[in-house]
A tleap script that builds the chain and sets N, CA, C and O, in Angstrom:
source leaprc.protein.ff14SB
mol = sequence {
  NMET PHE GLU ARG PRO SER GLY GLY GLU ARG
  ALA VAL LEU VAL HIE LEU THR LEU ASP ARG
  SER GLU GLU ASP ASP GLN GLY PHE VAL GLU
  PHE GLN GLU LEU ALA ALA SER ALA GLY ALA
  GLU CYS THR ALA LEU ILE THR GLY ARG ARG
  SER THR PRO ASP PRO ARG LEU PHE VAL GLY
  SER GLY LYS ALA LYS GLU ILE ARG ASP ALA
  THR GLN GLN GLY ASN ALA LYS LEU VAL ILE
  PHE ASP HIE ALA LEU SER PRO SER GLN GLU
  ARG ASN LEU GLU ALA PHE LEU GLN CYS ARG
  VAL VAL ASP ARG THR GLY LEU ILE LEU ASP
  ILE PHE ALA GLN ARG ALA ARG SER PHE GLU
  CGLY
}
set mol.1.N position { 51.249 -11.854 28.786 }
set mol.1.CA position { 51.944 -12.377 27.781 }
set mol.1.C position { 52.191 -11.780 26.923 }
set mol.1.O position { 51.117 -11.597 26.349 }
set mol.2.N position { 53.320 -11.079 26.139 }
set mol.2.CA position { 53.568 -9.928 25.096 }
set mol.2.C position { 53.512 -11.655 24.001 }
set mol.2.O position { 53.991 -12.784 24.112 }
set mol.3.N position { 52.607 -10.898 22.988 }
set mol.3.CA position { 52.320 -11.499 21.959 }
set mol.3.C position { 53.179 -10.526 20.713 }
set mol.3.O position { 53.165 -9.377 20.270 }
set mol.4.N position { 53.980 -11.965 20.485 }
set mol.4.CA position { 55.142 -11.176 18.896 }
set mol.4.C position { 54.170 -11.648 17.923 }
set mol.4.O position { 53.314 -12.530 17.990 }
set mol.5.N position { 54.675 -10.457 16.562 }
set mol.5.CA position { 53.823 -11.428 15.409 }
set mol.5.C position { 54.674 -12.786 14.485 }
set mol.5.O position { 55.794 -12.812 13.975 }
set mol.6.N position { 54.085 -13.347 14.522 }
set mol.6.CA position { 54.283 -14.501 13.751 }
set mol.6.C position { 55.231 -14.285 11.968 }
set mol.6.O position { 54.941 -13.797 10.875 }
set mol.7.N position { 55.748 -14.585 12.233 }
set mol.7.CA position { 56.597 -14.371 10.585 }
set mol.7.C position { 55.848 -15.723 9.724 }
set mol.7.O position { 55.161 -16.685 10.068 }
set mol.8.N position { 56.447 -15.158 8.313 }
set mol.8.CA position { 55.720 -15.842 7.356 }
set mol.8.C position { 53.861 -15.790 7.084 }
set mol.8.O position { 53.174 -16.400 6.265 }
set mol.9.N position { 53.532 -14.925 8.016 }
set mol.9.CA position { 51.931 -15.068 7.638 }
set mol.9.C position { 51.702 -14.533 5.716 }
set mol.9.O position { 52.303 -13.890 4.855 }
set mol.10.N position { 50.430 -15.324 5.890 }
set mol.10.CA position { 50.184 -14.790 4.737 }
set mol.10.C position { 48.770 -13.574 4.432 }
set mol.10.O position { 47.599 -13.413 4.774 }
set mol.11.N position { 49.794 -12.940 3.589 }
set mol.11.CA position { 49.235 -11.594 3.685 }
set mol.11.C position { 48.510 -10.716 2.748 }
set mol.11.O position { 49.278 -10.887 1.801 }
set mol.12.N position { 47.524 -9.819 2.237 }
set mol.12.CA position { 47.454 -9.382 1.468 }
set mol.12.C position { 47.645 -7.777 1.327 }
set mol.12.O position { 47.000 -7.009 2.041 }
set mol.13.N position { 48.383 -7.418 0.556 }
set mol.13.CA position { 48.785 -5.598 0.964 }
set mol.13.C position { 48.129 -4.985 0.222 }
set mol.13.O position { 48.061 -5.326 -0.959 }
set mol.14.N position { 47.498 -3.967 0.677 }
set mol.14.CA position { 46.388 -2.861 -0.154 }
set mol.14.C position { 47.198 -1.667 -0.068 }
set mol.14.O position { 47.940 -1.539 0.906 }
set mol.15.N position { 47.135 -0.482 -1.257 }
set mol.15.CA position { 47.937 0.529 -1.333 }
set mol.15.C position { 46.565 1.658 -2.281 }
set mol.15.O position { 46.249 1.802 -3.462 }
set mol.16.N position { 46.177 2.142 -1.183 }
set mol.16.CA position { 45.414 3.556 -1.826 }
set mol.16.C position { 46.298 4.790 -2.679 }
set mol.16.O position { 47.318 5.302 -2.219 }
set mol.17.N position { 45.927 5.010 -3.493 }
set mol.17.CA position { 46.065 6.839 -4.387 }
set mol.17.C position { 45.122 7.673 -3.925 }
set mol.17.O position { 44.053 7.771 -4.529 }
set mol.18.N position { 45.328 8.249 -3.017 }
set mol.18.CA position { 44.594 9.209 -2.500 }
set mol.18.C position { 44.450 10.507 -3.292 }
set mol.18.O position { 45.266 10.979 -4.084 }
set mol.19.N position { 43.338 10.965 -2.957 }
set mol.19.CA position { 43.597 12.447 -3.925 }
set mol.19.C position { 43.695 12.899 -4.998 }
set mol.19.O position { 42.715 12.408 -5.559 }
set mol.20.N position { 44.509 13.891 -6.167 }
set mol.20.CA position { 44.604 13.720 -7.322 }
set mol.20.C position { 46.190 13.361 -7.523 }
set mol.20.O position { 46.669 13.337 -8.657 }
set mol.21.N position { 47.152 13.022 -6.101 }
set mol.21.CA position { 47.894 12.653 -6.144 }
set mol.21.C position { 48.526 11.730 -6.994 }
set mol.21.O position { 48.075 10.588 -7.079 }
set mol.22.N position { 49.990 12.249 -7.942 }
set mol.22.CA position { 50.543 11.226 -8.732 }
set mol.22.C position { 50.969 9.616 -8.392 }
set mol.22.O position { 50.469 9.647 -7.267 }
set mol.23.N position { 51.261 8.860 -8.444 }
set mol.23.CA position { 51.294 7.537 -8.348 }
set mol.23.C position { 52.838 7.539 -7.432 }
set mol.23.O position { 53.825 8.028 -7.983 }
set mol.24.N position { 52.950 6.981 -6.064 }
set mol.24.CA position { 54.505 7.172 -5.759 }
set mol.24.C position { 54.720 5.403 -5.488 }
set mol.24.O position { 54.474 4.590 -4.598 }
set mol.25.N position { 55.359 5.422 -6.915 }
set mol.25.CA position { 56.015 3.669 -7.258 }
set mol.25.C position { 56.673 3.909 -5.992 }
set mol.25.O position { 56.100 3.505 -4.980 }
set mol.26.N position { 57.787 4.503 -5.886 }
set mol.26.CA position { 58.701 4.132 -4.536 }
set mol.26.C position { 58.355 4.067 -2.928 }
set mol.26.O position { 58.813 3.204 -2.179 }
set mol.27.N position { 57.617 4.949 -2.591 }
set mol.27.CA position { 56.213 4.614 -2.135 }
set mol.27.C position { 55.684 2.927 -1.390 }
set mol.27.O position { 55.700 2.298 -0.332 }
set mol.28.N position { 55.274 2.834 -2.750 }
set mol.28.CA position { 54.923 1.373 -2.822 }
set mol.28.C position { 55.653 0.839 -2.253 }
set mol.28.O position { 55.564 0.525 -1.067 }
set mol.29.N position { 56.960 0.524 -3.350 }
set mol.29.CA position { 57.992 -0.138 -3.212 }
set mol.29.C position { 58.390 -0.709 -1.835 }
set mol.29.O position { 58.678 -1.849 -1.470 }
set mol.30.N position { 58.268 1.010 -0.911 }
set mol.30.CA position { 59.005 0.678 0.342 }
set mol.30.C position { 57.561 0.461 1.581 }
set mol.30.O position { 57.314 1.044 2.637 }
set mol.31.N position { 56.934 -0.508 0.927 }
set mol.31.CA position { 55.945 -0.307 1.810 }
set mol.31.C position { 55.793 -1.895 1.313 }
set mol.31.O position { 55.325 -2.658 2.157 }
set mol.32.N position { 56.164 -2.478 -0.042 }
set mol.32.CA position { 55.906 -4.034 0.108 }
set mol.32.C position { 57.494 -4.603 0.378 }
set mol.32.O position { 57.513 -5.828 0.263 }
set mol.33.N position { 58.661 -4.097 0.668 }
set mol.33.CA position { 59.659 -4.470 1.891 }
set mol.33.C position { 59.274 -4.013 3.075 }
set mol.33.O position { 59.761 -4.423 4.128 }
set mol.34.N position { 58.303 -3.062 2.992 }
set mol.34.CA position { 58.267 -3.329 4.745 }
set mol.34.C position { 57.739 -4.492 5.188 }
set mol.34.O position { 58.147 -5.041 6.211 }
set mol.35.N position { 56.604 -5.046 4.303 }
set mol.35.CA position { 55.606 -6.015 4.657 }
set mol.35.C position { 56.344 -6.984 4.714 }
set mol.35.O position { 56.181 -7.823 5.600 }
set mol.36.N position { 57.670 -7.137 3.464 }
set mol.36.CA position { 58.468 -8.490 3.800 }
set mol.36.C position { 59.541 -8.456 4.906 }
set mol.36.O position { 59.818 -9.492 5.511 }
set mol.37.N position { 60.107 -7.372 5.163 }
set mol.37.CA position { 60.408 -7.485 6.664 }
set mol.37.C position { 59.974 -7.672 7.941 }
set mol.37.O position { 60.875 -7.824 8.766 }
set mol.38.N position { 59.269 -7.694 8.195 }
set mol.38.CA position { 57.707 -8.141 8.921 }
set mol.38.C position { 57.670 -9.856 8.758 }
set mol.38.O position { 57.017 -10.671 9.410 }
set mol.39.N position { 58.566 -10.056 7.706 }
set mol.39.CA position { 58.067 -11.442 7.401 }
set mol.39.C position { 56.691 -12.752 6.938 }
set mol.39.O position { 56.525 -13.962 7.094 }
set mol.40.N position { 55.638 -11.113 6.054 }
set mol.40.CA position { 54.384 -11.263 5.311 }
set mol.40.C position { 54.835 -12.395 4.296 }
set mol.40.O position { 56.052 -12.406 4.115 }
set mol.41.N position { 54.325 -13.071 3.801 }
set mol.41.CA position { 54.221 -13.661 2.612 }
set mol.41.C position { 52.970 -12.953 2.440 }
set mol.41.O position { 51.907 -12.940 3.062 }
set mol.42.N position { 53.664 -12.041 0.833 }
set mol.42.CA position { 52.769 -11.596 -0.004 }
set mol.42.C position { 51.514 -12.156 -0.681 }
set mol.42.O position { 51.926 -12.404 -1.814 }
set mol.43.N position { 50.417 -12.446 -0.647 }
set mol.43.CA position { 49.394 -13.379 -1.351 }
set mol.43.C position { 48.811 -12.566 -2.743 }
set mol.43.O position { 48.572 -13.102 -3.825 }
set mol.44.N position { 48.625 -10.885 -2.347 }
set mol.44.CA position { 48.087 -10.504 -3.536 }
set mol.44.C position { 48.605 -9.154 -3.061 }
set mol.44.O position { 49.063 -8.902 -1.946 }
set mol.45.N position { 48.405 -8.051 -4.441 }
set mol.45.CA position { 48.443 -6.634 -4.149 }
set mol.45.C position { 47.184 -6.201 -4.543 }
set mol.45.O position { 46.741 -6.686 -5.584 }
set mol.46.N position { 46.367 -5.220 -3.806 }
set mol.46.CA position { 45.416 -4.792 -4.306 }
set mol.46.C position { 45.744 -3.033 -4.306 }
set mol.46.O position { 45.996 -2.257 -3.384 }
set mol.47.N position { 45.630 -2.875 -5.523 }
set mol.47.CA position { 45.724 -1.217 -5.388 }
set mol.47.C position { 44.435 -0.594 -6.022 }
set mol.47.O position { 43.544 -1.351 -6.408 }
set mol.48.N position { 44.316 0.697 -6.134 }
set mol.48.CA position { 43.407 1.951 -6.396 }
set mol.48.C position { 43.768 3.158 -6.000 }
set mol.48.O position { 44.871 3.395 -5.506 }
set mol.49.N position { 42.576 4.286 -6.248 }
set mol.49.CA position { 42.381 5.230 -6.225 }
set mol.49.C position { 41.191 5.574 -5.981 }
set mol.49.O position { 40.107 5.256 -6.470 }
set mol.50.N position { 41.651 6.576 -4.799 }
set mol.50.CA position { 39.858 7.470 -4.188 }
set mol.50.C position { 40.423 8.961 -3.624 }
set mol.50.O position { 41.536 9.186 -3.148 }
set mol.51.N position { 39.282 9.930 -3.831 }
set mol.51.CA position { 39.426 11.047 -4.146 }
set mol.51.C position { 40.064 10.691 -2.669 }
set mol.51.O position { 41.277 10.497 -2.590 }
set mol.52.N position { 39.103 10.598 -1.329 }
set mol.52.CA position { 39.224 10.985 -0.171 }
set mol.52.C position { 38.640 9.217 1.198 }
set mol.52.O position { 37.615 8.564 1.389 }
set mol.53.N position { 39.602 9.223 1.566 }
set mol.53.CA position { 39.025 7.716 2.178 }
set mol.53.C position { 37.214 7.075 3.355 }
set mol.53.O position { 37.189 7.211 4.578 }
set mol.54.N position { 36.558 6.739 2.912 }
set mol.54.CA position { 35.440 6.034 3.306 }
set mol.54.C position { 35.653 5.743 4.475 }
set mol.54.O position { 36.471 4.902 4.849 }
set mol.55.N position { 34.482 6.836 5.625 }
set mol.55.CA position { 35.190 6.511 6.698 }
set mol.55.C position { 35.072 5.773 7.556 }
set mol.55.O position { 35.674 5.705 8.627 }
set mol.56.N position { 33.615 4.658 6.786 }
set mol.56.CA position { 33.122 3.289 7.858 }
set mol.56.C position { 34.229 2.316 7.317 }
set mol.56.O position { 34.560 1.615 8.273 }
set mol.57.N position { 35.107 1.891 5.944 }
set mol.57.CA position { 35.955 1.201 5.860 }
set mol.57.C position { 37.214 1.214 5.404 }
set mol.57.O position { 37.859 0.182 5.218 }
set mol.58.N position { 37.637 2.341 5.200 }
set mol.58.CA position { 38.873 3.462 4.108 }
set mol.58.C position { 38.179 2.995 2.616 }
set mol.58.O position { 37.365 3.804 2.171 }
set mol.59.N position { 38.322 2.278 2.142 }
set mol.59.CA position { 37.239 1.824 0.911 }
set mol.59.C position { 36.014 1.638 1.009 }
set mol.59.O position { 35.222 1.413 1.925 }
set mol.60.N position { 35.948 1.857 -0.850 }
set mol.60.CA position { 34.953 1.405 -1.122 }
set mol.60.C position { 34.526 0.269 -0.679 }
set mol.60.O position { 35.347 -0.270 0.063 }
set mol.61.N position { 33.326 -0.460 -0.877 }
set mol.61.CA position { 32.327 -1.695 -0.541 }
set mol.61.C position { 33.003 -2.513 -1.726 }
set mol.61.O position { 33.398 -3.659 -1.509 }
set mol.62.N position { 33.115 -2.021 -2.774 }
set mol.62.CA position { 33.682 -2.972 -3.953 }
set mol.62.C position { 34.292 -3.114 -3.793 }
set mol.62.O position { 34.517 -4.292 -3.516 }
set mol.63.N position { 35.659 -1.925 -3.723 }
set mol.63.CA position { 36.946 -2.655 -3.284 }
set mol.63.C position { 37.128 -3.383 -2.057 }
set mol.63.O position { 38.224 -3.930 -1.940 }
set mol.64.N position { 36.308 -3.515 -1.119 }
set mol.64.CA position { 36.375 -3.932 0.490 }
set mol.64.C position { 35.798 -5.459 -0.215 }
set mol.64.O position { 36.368 -6.465 0.206 }
set mol.65.N position { 35.086 -5.585 -0.891 }
set mol.65.CA position { 34.860 -7.276 -1.389 }
set mol.65.C position { 36.004 -8.173 -2.254 }
set mol.65.O position { 36.283 -9.366 -2.372 }
set mol.66.N position { 36.613 -6.584 -2.916 }
set mol.66.CA position { 37.023 -7.528 -3.562 }
set mol.66.C position { 38.681 -8.228 -2.544 }
set mol.66.O position { 39.123 -9.374 -2.634 }
set mol.67.N position { 39.267 -7.059 -1.650 }
set mol.67.CA position { 40.016 -7.239 -0.688 }
set mol.67.C position { 39.694 -9.030 -0.362 }
set mol.67.O position { 40.305 -10.054 -0.666 }
set mol.68.N position { 38.792 -8.835 0.181 }
set mol.68.CA position { 38.220 -10.338 0.643 }
set mol.68.C position { 37.980 -11.280 -0.134 }
set mol.68.O position { 37.536 -12.351 0.278 }
set mol.69.N position { 38.217 -11.052 -1.313 }
set mol.69.CA position { 37.824 -11.781 -2.177 }
set mol.69.C position { 39.556 -12.872 -2.315 }
set mol.69.O position { 39.736 -14.089 -2.358 }
set mol.70.N position { 40.621 -11.566 -2.349 }
set mol.70.CA position { 42.426 -11.984 -2.288 }
set mol.70.C position { 42.297 -12.822 -1.425 }
set mol.70.O position { 42.497 -14.025 -1.595 }
set mol.71.N position { 41.911 -12.237 -0.283 }
set mol.71.CA position { 41.820 -13.124 0.933 }
set mol.71.C position { 41.896 -14.424 1.327 }
set mol.71.O position { 42.743 -15.123 1.881 }
set mol.72.N position { 40.583 -14.599 0.818 }
set mol.72.CA position { 39.616 -15.909 0.824 }
set mol.72.C position { 41.002 -16.970 -0.132 }
set mol.72.O position { 41.649 -17.948 0.241 }
set mol.73.N position { 40.999 -16.170 -1.488 }
set mol.73.CA position { 41.812 -17.515 -2.443 }
set mol.73.C position { 42.886 -17.643 -1.853 }
set mol.73.O position { 43.161 -18.775 -1.454 }
set mol.74.N position { 43.736 -16.657 -1.632 }
set mol.74.CA position { 45.472 -16.803 -1.337 }
set mol.74.C position { 45.604 -17.169 0.421 }
set mol.74.O position { 46.681 -17.096 1.012 }
set mol.75.N position { 44.337 -17.556 1.072 }
set mol.75.CA position { 44.159 -17.779 2.165 }
set mol.75.C position { 45.244 -16.723 3.134 }
set mol.75.O position { 46.082 -17.034 3.981 }
set mol.76.N position { 45.066 -16.148 2.910 }
set mol.76.CA position { 45.828 -14.691 3.835 }
set mol.76.C position { 45.036 -14.962 5.019 }
set mol.76.O position { 43.974 -15.574 4.913 }
set mol.77.N position { 45.513 -14.512 6.251 }
set mol.77.CA position { 45.098 -14.465 7.201 }
set mol.77.C position { 45.109 -12.731 7.889 }
set mol.77.O position { 44.680 -12.193 8.910 }
set mol.78.N position { 45.623 -12.436 7.050 }
set mol.78.CA position { 46.883 -10.803 7.318 }
set mol.78.C position { 46.802 -9.804 6.171 }
set mol.78.O position { 47.482 -9.931 5.152 }
set mol.79.N position { 45.793 -8.626 6.410 }
set mol.79.CA position { 45.484 -7.818 5.173 }
set mol.79.C position { 46.405 -5.848 5.469 }
set mol.79.O position { 45.934 -5.071 6.299 }
set mol.80.N position { 47.084 -5.650 4.996 }
set mol.80.CA position { 47.961 -4.440 5.349 }
set mol.80.C position { 48.059 -3.661 5.023 }
set mol.80.O position { 49.002 -3.680 4.231 }
set mol.81.N position { 47.696 -2.881 5.086 }
set mol.81.CA position { 47.061 -1.361 4.225 }
set mol.81.C position { 48.155 -0.327 4.841 }
set mol.81.O position { 48.602 -0.354 5.988 }
set mol.82.N position { 48.458 0.530 3.876 }
set mol.82.CA position { 49.754 1.551 3.038 }
set mol.82.C position { 49.506 2.849 3.958 }
set mol.82.O position { 50.297 3.790 4.029 }
set mol.83.N position { 48.352 2.762 4.615 }
set mol.83.CA position { 47.931 3.614 5.178 }
set mol.83.C position { 47.564 4.257 6.974 }
set mol.83.O position { 47.306 3.271 7.664 }
set mol.84.N position { 47.531 4.828 7.339 }
set mol.84.CA position { 46.852 5.166 9.034 }
set mol.84.C position { 46.136 4.925 8.712 }
set mol.84.O position { 45.786 5.378 7.623 }
set mol.85.N position { 45.015 3.631 9.707 }
set mol.85.CA position { 43.652 3.815 9.936 }
set mol.85.C position { 43.256 4.488 11.120 }
set mol.85.O position { 44.038 4.883 11.985 }
set mol.86.N position { 41.454 4.665 11.146 }
set mol.86.CA position { 41.321 4.773 12.453 }
set mol.86.C position { 40.785 3.724 13.664 }
set mol.86.O position { 39.850 3.039 13.250 }
set mol.87.N position { 40.981 3.574 14.400 }
set mol.87.CA position { 40.291 2.691 14.951 }
set mol.87.C position { 39.088 1.775 14.680 }
set mol.87.O position { 38.866 0.586 14.907 }
set mol.88.N position { 38.516 2.601 14.208 }
set mol.88.CA position { 36.998 1.658 14.121 }
set mol.88.C position { 37.119 1.568 12.159 }
set mol.88.O position { 36.288 0.977 11.469 }
set mol.89.N position { 38.145 2.185 11.699 }
set mol.89.CA position { 37.747 1.883 10.325 }
set mol.89.C position { 39.114 0.271 10.533 }
set mol.89.O position { 39.260 -0.364 9.488 }
set mol.90.N position { 39.708 -0.089 11.407 }
set mol.90.CA position { 40.414 -1.241 11.271 }
set mol.90.C position { 39.595 -2.251 11.828 }
set mol.90.O position { 39.763 -3.408 11.441 }
set mol.91.N position { 38.296 -1.860 13.112 }
set mol.91.CA position { 37.849 -3.008 13.574 }
set mol.91.C position { 36.586 -3.326 12.350 }
set mol.91.O position { 36.390 -4.489 11.995 }
set mol.92.N position { 35.649 -1.998 11.673 }
set mol.92.CA position { 35.124 -2.592 10.839 }
set mol.92.C position { 35.608 -3.073 9.754 }
set mol.92.O position { 34.836 -3.671 9.005 }
set mol.93.N position { 37.186 -2.918 9.348 }
set mol.93.CA position { 37.028 -4.110 7.858 }
set mol.93.C position { 37.744 -5.917 8.415 }
set mol.93.O position { 37.948 -6.936 7.756 }
set mol.94.N position { 37.944 -5.589 9.925 }
set mol.94.CA position { 38.376 -6.532 10.354 }
set mol.94.C position { 37.228 -7.906 10.469 }
set mol.94.O position { 37.344 -9.128 10.366 }
set mol.95.N position { 35.927 -6.817 10.778 }
set mol.95.CA position { 34.663 -7.736 10.897 }
set mol.95.C position { 34.368 -8.341 9.404 }
set mol.95.O position { 33.989 -9.459 9.056 }
set mol.96.N position { 34.767 -6.879 8.482 }
set mol.96.CA position { 33.976 -7.364 6.983 }
set mol.96.C position { 34.488 -8.865 6.585 }
set mol.96.O position { 33.832 -9.900 6.469 }
set mol.97.N position { 35.725 -8.654 6.433 }
set mol.97.CA position { 37.202 -9.512 6.080 }
set mol.97.C position { 37.374 -10.720 6.921 }
set mol.97.O position { 37.697 -11.805 6.438 }
set mol.98.N position { 37.156 -10.524 8.186 }
set mol.98.CA position { 37.209 -12.256 8.550 }
set mol.98.C position { 38.693 -12.361 8.728 }
set mol.98.O position { 38.955 -13.511 8.377 }
set mol.99.N position { 39.840 -11.742 9.102 }
set mol.99.CA position { 40.843 -11.615 9.857 }
set mol.99.C position { 41.622 -10.075 9.950 }
set mol.99.O position { 41.315 -8.964 9.518 }
set mol.100.N position { 42.687 -10.553 10.672 }
set mol.100.CA position { 43.675 -9.686 10.969 }
set mol.100.C position { 43.927 -8.658 10.391 }
set mol.100.O position { 44.734 -8.968 9.515 }
set mol.101.N position { 43.631 -7.114 10.325 }
set mol.101.CA position { 44.285 -5.634 9.495 }
set mol.101.C position { 45.723 -5.372 10.291 }
set mol.101.O position { 46.173 -5.507 11.429 }
set mol.102.N position { 46.019 -5.064 9.414 }
set mol.102.CA position { 47.233 -3.721 10.051 }
set mol.102.C position { 47.470 -2.437 9.353 }
set mol.102.O position { 47.211 -2.434 8.150 }
set mol.103.N position { 47.872 -1.453 9.835 }
set mol.103.CA position { 48.230 -0.423 8.951 }
set mol.103.C position { 49.223 -0.064 9.166 }
set mol.103.O position { 49.661 -0.317 10.288 }
set mol.104.N position { 50.115 0.733 8.174 }
set mol.104.CA position { 51.512 1.055 7.908 }
set mol.104.C position { 52.132 1.521 9.552 }
set mol.104.O position { 53.293 1.171 9.764 }
set mol.105.N position { 51.715 1.959 10.207 }
set mol.105.CA position { 52.381 1.769 11.684 }
set mol.105.C position { 51.948 0.631 12.060 }
set mol.105.O position { 52.694 -0.140 11.457 }
set mol.106.N position { 51.186 -0.031 12.698 }
set mol.106.CA position { 51.085 -1.225 12.923 }
set mol.106.C position { 52.399 -2.269 12.706 }
set mol.106.O position { 53.017 -2.894 13.568 }
set mol.107.N position { 52.568 -2.237 11.491 }
set mol.107.CA position { 53.392 -2.754 10.473 }
set mol.107.C position { 54.806 -2.038 10.972 }
set mol.107.O position { 55.938 -2.489 11.140 }
set mol.108.N position { 54.408 -1.135 11.081 }
set mol.108.CA position { 56.028 -0.490 11.502 }
set mol.108.C position { 56.602 -1.239 13.183 }
set mol.108.O position { 57.655 -1.811 13.463 }
set mol.109.N position { 55.521 -0.953 13.941 }
set mol.109.CA position { 55.373 -1.032 15.365 }
set mol.109.C position { 55.920 -2.728 15.197 }
set mol.109.O position { 56.871 -2.934 15.952 }
set mol.110.N position { 55.626 -3.630 14.594 }
set mol.110.CA position { 55.142 -4.936 14.230 }
set mol.110.C position { 56.874 -5.699 14.047 }
set mol.110.O position { 57.377 -6.649 14.646 }
set mol.111.N position { 57.435 -4.785 12.951 }
set mol.111.CA position { 59.035 -5.184 12.712 }
set mol.111.C position { 59.738 -4.082 13.938 }
set mol.111.O position { 60.962 -4.186 14.012 }
set mol.112.N position { 59.527 -3.743 14.253 }
set mol.112.CA position { 60.070 -3.322 15.549 }
set mol.112.C position { 60.310 -4.260 16.928 }
set mol.112.O position { 61.259 -4.156 17.705 }
set mol.113.N position { 59.171 -5.214 17.016 }
set mol.113.CA position { 58.825 -5.609 18.329 }
set mol.113.C position { 59.245 -7.599 17.970 }
set mol.113.O position { 59.353 -8.500 18.802 }
set mol.114.N position { 59.365 -7.661 16.669 }
set mol.114.CA position { 60.307 -9.040 16.261 }
set mol.114.C position { 61.565 -8.415 16.344 }
set mol.114.O position { 62.243 -9.440 16.277 }
set mol.115.N position { 62.509 -7.374 16.453 }
set mol.115.CA position { 64.276 -7.001 16.429 }
set mol.115.C position { 64.685 -6.917 17.973 }
set mol.115.O position { 65.824 -7.322 18.205 }
set mol.116.N position { 63.928 -6.447 19.096 }
set mol.116.CA position { 63.268 -6.427 20.179 }
set mol.116.C position { 64.412 -7.586 20.515 }
set mol.116.O position { 64.639 -8.549 19.784 }
set mol.117.N position { 65.191 -7.256 21.959 }
set mol.117.CA position { 66.222 -7.449 22.724 }
set mol.117.C position { 65.314 -8.447 24.036 }
set mol.117.O position { 65.489 -9.578 24.491 }
set mol.118.N position { 64.510 -7.565 24.254 }
set mol.118.CA position { 63.492 -7.326 25.578 }
set mol.118.C position { 62.397 -7.169 25.715 }
set mol.118.O position { 61.691 -6.571 24.903 }
set mol.119.N position { 61.939 -7.757 26.955 }
set mol.119.CA position { 60.218 -7.641 26.385 }
set mol.119.C position { 59.992 -5.920 26.935 }
set mol.119.O position { 58.981 -5.530 26.351 }
set mol.120.N position { 60.401 -5.086 27.584 }
set mol.120.CA position { 60.715 -3.771 28.370 }
set mol.120.C position { 60.198 -3.249 27.186 }
set mol.120.O position { 60.039 -3.605 26.018 }
set mol.121.N position { 59.931 -1.984 28.115 }
set mol.121.CA position { 59.373 -0.638 27.011 }
set mol.121.C position { 57.726 -1.009 26.139 }
set mol.121.O position { 57.237 -0.185 25.366 }
savepdb mol mol.pdb
quit
């Protein structure tokens, strides 16, 4: 059976600025609006800067602990990353954080699934 995402799910949003690119405030605002459109109730916003993504967790171990603490404090069951994650990064993060992890692409697909009028396709 096709399982639709549940609305009103408590979530922690994570946005990293990669490389030496300038802060993209408009992109971050768009990310927050996408999460709200999916029905996520934001409990914390985690931001940071990193030169390159960590191959294992995408974020460093210190930032991963910060995210885990934020999920526990806010009783969040979902962490949404504003970047594309590899399947292994997603799996490693879910094991470390003990909650569901979705990247930007998954978030957009969730929004489309919520608005679909049929289960086809």
